[in-house]
VOZAMAR-598315 format. One record per residue: z, y, x of N, C-alpha, C in turn. Coordinates in steps of 0.05 Angstrom, whole numbers, padded with zeros to 5 digits, always signed. Example, Ala and Ser with C-alpha at 12.3 -4.5 7.8 and 13.67 -1.06 7.14 Angstrom:
residues 2
+00156-00114+00264+00156-00090+00246+00156-00066+00264
+00142-00045+00257+00143-00021+00273+00157+00001+00258
***
This chain:
residues 214
+00278-00001-00111+00251-00002-00101+00231-00011-00122
+00240-00028-00141+00222-00037-00162+00213-00014-00180
+00232+00005-00185+00225+00027-00203+00203+00044-00189
+00205+00046-00162+00185+00062-00148+00157+00050-00150
+00155+00023-00144+00129+00010-00145+00119+00009-00174
+00137+00005-00193+00129+00004-00221+00118+00031-00230
+00131+00053-00220+00122+00080-00227+00094+00085-00216
+00089+00077-00191+00063+00081-00179+00041+00066-00193
+00049+00044-00206+00029+00028-00220+00021+00039-00247
+00036+00059-00256+00029+00072-00282+00009+00094-00278
-00001+00104-00301-00020+00126-00300-00007+00151-00289
+00018+00155-00297+00033+00179-00287+00037+00177-00257
+00044+00152-00247+00048+00148-00218+00022+00153-00203
+00000+00144-00213-00026+00149-00200-00033+00178-00199
-00027+00192-00220-00032+00221-00220-00014+00236-00200
+00010+00226-00197+00028+00238-00177+00017+00234-00149
+00007+00209-00144-00005+00204-00117-00029+00222-00113
-00046+00226-00133-00069+00243-00131-00060+00272-00125
-00038+00281-00138-00029+00308-00134-00018+00312-00106
-00002+00294-00096+00010+00296-00069-00011+00295-00048
-00029+00275-00050-00050+00272-00029-00070+00296-00031
-00075+00305-00055-00093+00328-00058-00082+00353-00045
-00056+00358-00049-00044+00382-00036-00043+00379-00006
-00040+00355+00004-00041+00350+00033-00068+00357+00044
-00089+00351+00029-00116+00358+00038-00121+00388+00036
-00109+00401+00017-00110+00430+00016-00098+00442+00041
-00076+00431+00050-00063+00440+00075-00081+00435+00099
-00094+00411+00099-00112+00405+00121-00136+00424+00121
-00147+00430+00098-00170+00449+00096-00162+00476+00108
-00137+00485+00102-00128+00510+00113-00127+00510+00143
-00115+00490+00154-00113+00488+00184-00140+00485+00196
-00157+00468+00184-00184+00463+00194-00201+00489+00194
-00198+00505+00173-00213+00530+00171-00204+00549+00192
-00178+00551+00196-00167+00570+00217-00179+00562+00244
-00179+00536+00250-00191+00527+00275-00220+00533+00278
-00235+00529+00256-00264+00533+00257-00271+00562+00259
-00253+00580+00251-00259+00609+00254-00262+00617+00283
-00252+00601+00302-00256+00607+00330-00285+00606+00338
-00302+00594+00322-00331+00593+00327-00342+00622+00329
-00330+00640+00314-00339+00668+00315-00333+00681+00342
-00315+00669+00357-00308+00680+00383-00325+00670+00405
-00344+00652+00399-00363+00642+00419-00355+00615+00430
-00372+00604+00447-00368+00577+00456-00343+00573+00473
-00336+00593+00489-00312+00589+00506-00286+00586+00489
-00284+00604+00469-00260+00603+00452-00259+00577+00436
-00282+00569+00424-00282+00545+00408-00278+00520+00425
-00290+00519+00448-00285+00496+00466-00256+00495+00475
-00244+00518+00480-00216+00518+00488-00198+00508+00465
-00205+00515+00441-00191+00506+00417-00193+00475+00415
-00218+00465+00419-00223+00436+00417-00208+00421+00439
-00208+00432+00463-00194+00420+00486-00164+00420+00481
-00154+00441+00468-00125+00442+00462-00118+00419+00443
-00134+00415+00422-00129+00393+00404-00130+00366+00418
-00150+00363+00436-00153+00338+00450-00129+00333+00469
-00117+00354+00479-00094+00351+00497-00069+00341+00483
-00069+00344+00456-00046+00335+00441-00044+00304+00440
-00066+00291+00446-00067+00262+00448-00056+00247+00425
-00033+00233+00428-00022+00216+00407-00017+00231+00381
-00010+00257+00382-00005+00272+00358-00030+00273+00341
-00053+00278+00353-00078+00279+00339-00085+00252+00328
-00080+00231+00343-00086+00204+00334-00070+00197+00309
-00044+00204+00310-00027+00199+00286-00037+00215+00262
-00044+00241+00267-00054+00258+00246-00080+00246+00234
-00098+00236+00251-00123+00225+00241-00118+00200+00224
-00100+00183+00233-00094+00159+00217-00079+00166+00191
-00063+00187+00193-00050+00197+00169-00070+00208+00148
-00090+00223+00158-00111+00233+00140-00127+00210+00128
-00133+00190+00144-00148+00167+00134-00132+00153+00113
-00106+00149+00117-00089+00136+00097-00089+00152+00071
-00085+00179+00074-00085+00196+00050-00112+00194+00035
-00134+00194+00051-00161+00192+00039-00164+00167+00023
-00156+00144+00034-00158+00118+00021-00142+00119-00005
-00118+00129-00004-00101+00130-00028-00114+00148-00049
-00123+00171-00040-00135+00191-00059-00160+00179-00072
-00177+00167-00056-00203+00157-00066-00198+00133-00085
-00182+00114-00077-00178+00090-00093-00163+00097-00119
-00143+00115-00117-00129+00123-00141-00147+00138-00160
-00163+00156-00149-00181+00172-00165-00201+00154-00180
-00212+00134-00165-00231+00116-00178-00218+00099-00200
-00193+00091-00194-00178+00075-00214-00174+00091-00240
-00166+00116-00237-00161+00133-00260-00187+00139-00275
-00208+00143-00260-00235+00149-00272-00245+00126-00288
-00244+00102-00276-00253+00078-00289-00235+00071-00313
-00210+00076-00310-00191+00072-00332-00197+00090-00356
-00204+00115-00350-00212+00133-00372-00238+00124-00385
-00257+00114-00370-00282+00105-00381-00277+00081-00399
-00260+00063-00391-00254+00039-00407-00239+00046-00432
-00223+00067-00430-00207+00075-00454-00225+00088-00475
-00247+00101-00465-00265+00113-00483-00294+00107-00475
-00303+00082-00480-00329+00074-00470-00352+00088-00482
-00349+00098-00507-00371+00112-00520-00368+00142-00517
-00388+00156-00508-00387+00185-00505-00390+00198-00532
-00377+00221-00535-00381+00236-00559-00410+00246-00560
-00420+00248-00585-00447+00258-00588-00450+00286-00578
-00430+00302-00581-00430+00330-00571-00407+00333-00552
-00413+00342-00528-00392+00346-00508-00383+00375-00508
-00363+00380-00524-00353+00407-00527-00335+00415-00503
-00339+00440-00495-00321+00450-00474-00296+00461-00486
-00278+00444-00493-00254+00452-00507-00230+00444-00490
-00207+00455-00499-00182+00447-00486-00180+00458-00457
-00193+00480-00451-00190+00492-00425-00207+00478-00404
-00227+00461-00411-00243+00448-00392-00260+00468-00376
-00262+00463-00350-00278+00481-00333-00298+00464-00318
-00315+00477-00303-00334+00463-00286-00320+00445-00266
-00298+00455-00255-00283+00438-00236-00270+00414-00249
-00258+00417-00272-00244+00395-00285-00264+00374-00296
-00287+00383-00306-00306+00364-00318-00323+00349-00297
-00322+00358-00272-00339+00346-00251-00323+00334-00229
-00296+00332-00232-00279+00323-00210-00288+00296-00198
-00293+00275-00214-00301+00250-00201-00327+00252-00186
-00346+00267-00196-00372+00269-00184-00372+00286-00159
-00357+00308-00160-00355+00325-00135-00339+00309-00114
-00320+00293-00123-00305+00277-00104-00323+00257-00089
-00341+00244-00104-00359+00225-00092-00378+00238-00073
-00388+00262-00080-00407+00277-00063-00392+00286-00038
-00367+00294-00040-00352+00302-00017-00347+00278+00002
-00342+00255-00009-00338+00231+00007-00364+00226+00024
-00387+00228+00011-00412+00224+00026-00415+00245+00048
-00408+00270+00042-00410+00291+00062-00391+00287+00085
-00367+00278+00079-00347+00274+00100-00357+00253+00120
-00369+00231+00109-00380+00211+00127-00402+00223+00145
-00419+00239+00133-00440+00253+00149-00428+00272+00170
-00407+00286+00162-00393+00305+00179-00381+00291+00203
-00368+00268+00198-00356+00253+00219-00377+00242+00239
-00399+00233+00228-00420+00222+00245-00432+00245+00263
-00435+00268+00251-00447+00290+00266-00429+00302+00288
-00403+00302+00283-00385+00316+00301-00364+00298+00314
-00349+00284+00297-00326+00269+00308-00335+00246+00326
-00356+00232+00317-00366+00208+00332-00390+00215+00350
-00396+00240+00353-00419+00248+00370-00412+00243+00400
-00432+00236+00415-00428+00232+00444-00423+00258+00459
-00400+00261+00471-00393+00286+00485-00394+00283+00515
-00408+00262+00524-00409+00257+00553-00421+00280+00568
-00443+00290+00558-00458+00311+00572-00460+00337+00557
-00444+00340+00536-00445+00365+00520-00417+00371+00508
-00412+00396+00504-00387+00404+00493-00389+00404+00462
-00366+00406+00449-00367+00406+00420-00382+00430+00409
-00380+00453+00423-00395+00476+00414-00425+00471+00414
-00435+00458+00435-00463+00452+00437-00471+00432+00415
-00454+00414+00408-00459+00395+00386-00462+00410+00360
-00443+00428+00355-00443+00443+00330-00468+00461+00329
-00475+00474+00351-00499+00491+00352-00524+00475+00347
-00525+00451+00359-00549+00434+00356-00553+00425+00327
-00531+00416+00315-00533+00407+00287-00540+00429+00268
-00526+00452+00271-00530+00474+00252-00553+00492+00259
-00568+00485+00279-00593+00500+00285-00616+00490+00267
-00610+00468+00252-00631+00456+00235-00626+00465+00206
-00646+00478+00194-00642+00490+00167-00633+00469+00146
-00642+00444+00148-00635+00424+00128-00605+00418+00129
-00593+00419+00153-00565+00414+00156-00549+00438+00146
-00559+00462+00151-00546+00486+00141-00544+00485+00110
-00566+00477+00098-00567+00474+00069-00547+00453+00059
-00546+00430+00072-00528+00409+00065-00499+00418+00067
-00492+00432+00089-00465+00440+00094-00456+00462+00074
-00474+00481+00069-00467+00502+00050-00464+00490+00022
-00482+00472+00014-00480+00458-00012-00453+00443-00014
-00446+00429+00008-00421+00413+00008-00397+00431+00005
-00398+00454+00017-00376+00473+00016-00372+00484-00013
-00395+00489-00026-00394+00498-00054-00382+00476-00071
-00390+00452-00067-00379+00429-00082-00349+00426-00076
-00341+00430-00051-00312+00429-00044-00296+00451-00059
-00308+00474-00060-00295+00497-00074-00291+00491-00104
-00312+00479-00116-00310+00472-00144-00288+00450-00148
-00288+00431-00131-00268+00409-00132-00239+00420-00129
-00236+00438-00110-00209+00449-00105-00201+00468-00127
-00220+00482-00139-00213+00502-00160-00197+00489-00183
-00202+00464-00189-00186+00450-00209-00164+00434-00197
-00169+00421-00174-00150+00403-00162-00124+00417-00154
-00126+00441-00144-00103+00456-00134-00082+00460-00155
-00090+00473-00177-00069+00479-00198-00062+00454-00214
-00081+00435-00216-00076+00411-00231-00054+00394-00216
-00054+00395-00190-00034+00381-00174-00006+00392-00180
-00004+00419-00181+00022+00431-00187+00031+00424-00215
+00011+00424-00233+00018+00417-00261+00028+00389-00263
+00016+00370-00249+00025+00342-00249+00053+00340-00237
+00059+00356-00217+00085+00355-00204+00107+00369-00220
+00100+00380-00244+00120+00392-00261+00121+00422-00262
+00102+00435-00251+00102+00465-00251+00087+00476-00274
+00084+00461-00296+00070+00469-00320+00088+00487-00337
+00090+00512-00329+00108+00531-00343+00092+00556-00350
+00093+00566-00374+00078+00590-00381+00082+00614-00362
+00105+00615-00350+00111+00637-00332+00098+00635-00305
+00095+00610-00295+00085+00606-00268+00056+00596-00267
+00047+00582-00288+00020+00570-00287-00003+00590-00284
-00002+00614-00296-00024+00633-00291-00026+00641-00262
-00003+00644-00249-00003+00651-00220-00014+00628-00204
-00006+00603-00211-00015+00580-00196-00046+00576-00200
-00055+00580-00224-00084+00579-00229-00099+00600-00214
-00088+00624-00213-00100+00645-00197-00100+00639-00167
-00078+00627-00158-00077+00619-00130-00097+00597-00124
-00101+00578-00143-00121+00557-00139-00149+00568-00138
-00155+00587-00155-00181+00600-00155-00186+00615-00129
-00165+00630-00120-00167+00645-00095-00172+00626-00072
-00157+00604-00072-00160+00585-00050-00188+00573-00049
-00199+00567-00073-00226+00556-00074-00246+00575-00063
-00242+00601-00069-00261+00622-00060-00259+00624-00029
-00234+00623-00019-00230+00624+00010-00244+00600+00024
-00240+00576+00012-00253+00552+00023-00284+00555+00022
-00294+00565+00000-00323+00568-00003-00335+00587+00017
-00324+00611+00017-00335+00632+00035-00327+00627+00064
-00302+00617+00068-00293+00613+00096-00310+00592+00111
-00314+00569+00098-00330+00548+00110-00360+00553+00107
-00367+00566+00085-00396+00569+00079-00410+00588+00098
-00397+00609+00108-00410+00628+00125-00413+00617+00154
-00397+00597+00161-00398+00587+00189-00426+00575+00195
-00436+00556+00179-00463+00545+00186-00485+00566+00186
-00483+00586+00168-00502+00607+00167-00501+00624+00192
-00476+00630+00202-00472+00645+00226-00483+00630+00250
-00477+00605+00253-00486+00589+00276-00516+00587+00276
-00528+00584+00252-00557+00582+00250-00570+00608+00259
-00557+00631+00251-00569+00657+00258-00569+00663+00288
-00548+00653+00302-00547+00659+00331-00560+00637+00347
-00565+00614+00335-00578+00592+00349-00609+00594+00348
-00618+00609+00328-00647+00611+00324-00660+00631+00342
***
């Protein structure tokens, strides 16, 4: 047991935790997107989907607590690694060269992560903790996304999520040991494809709801 806790305390262990929790969130995004696509089927289909989730009761509660635990681990570990890197190199280079395969996703990971955390809080306030006493979840979604400022925020957040995932996806596999010349190009391509799916899949939903709510 000591070797396990000692490993998690190292930089390698923290990166492993980031990789595992990150891939779990990629799985969650996939399931969440599939569910949200029912919005295109209208209020009856989306409300039926939401009611089905609600009927699962304890299963959803366990899933929510599991996601919260993963989020805490991911955020705290990410901040620890970020601050550790800053302390290791307190002075910035005079010229920030884009070398060594650095991309927009890799160079902005901490910042896109912070922005996503802020958005997730807003998202939970708007939908998860909204009062459903006299309105269905479809009405709540329609009301929120009928406002252009929220459409802008949600589309911007989705773009940020796509940038974050574009690097995080293949980086997670690399951390887990899949860094092989034969497989890495495929994994990088899969990560890019997944980020595009996340961007367009989630991004069109607020635009669609705004167009039919107006």
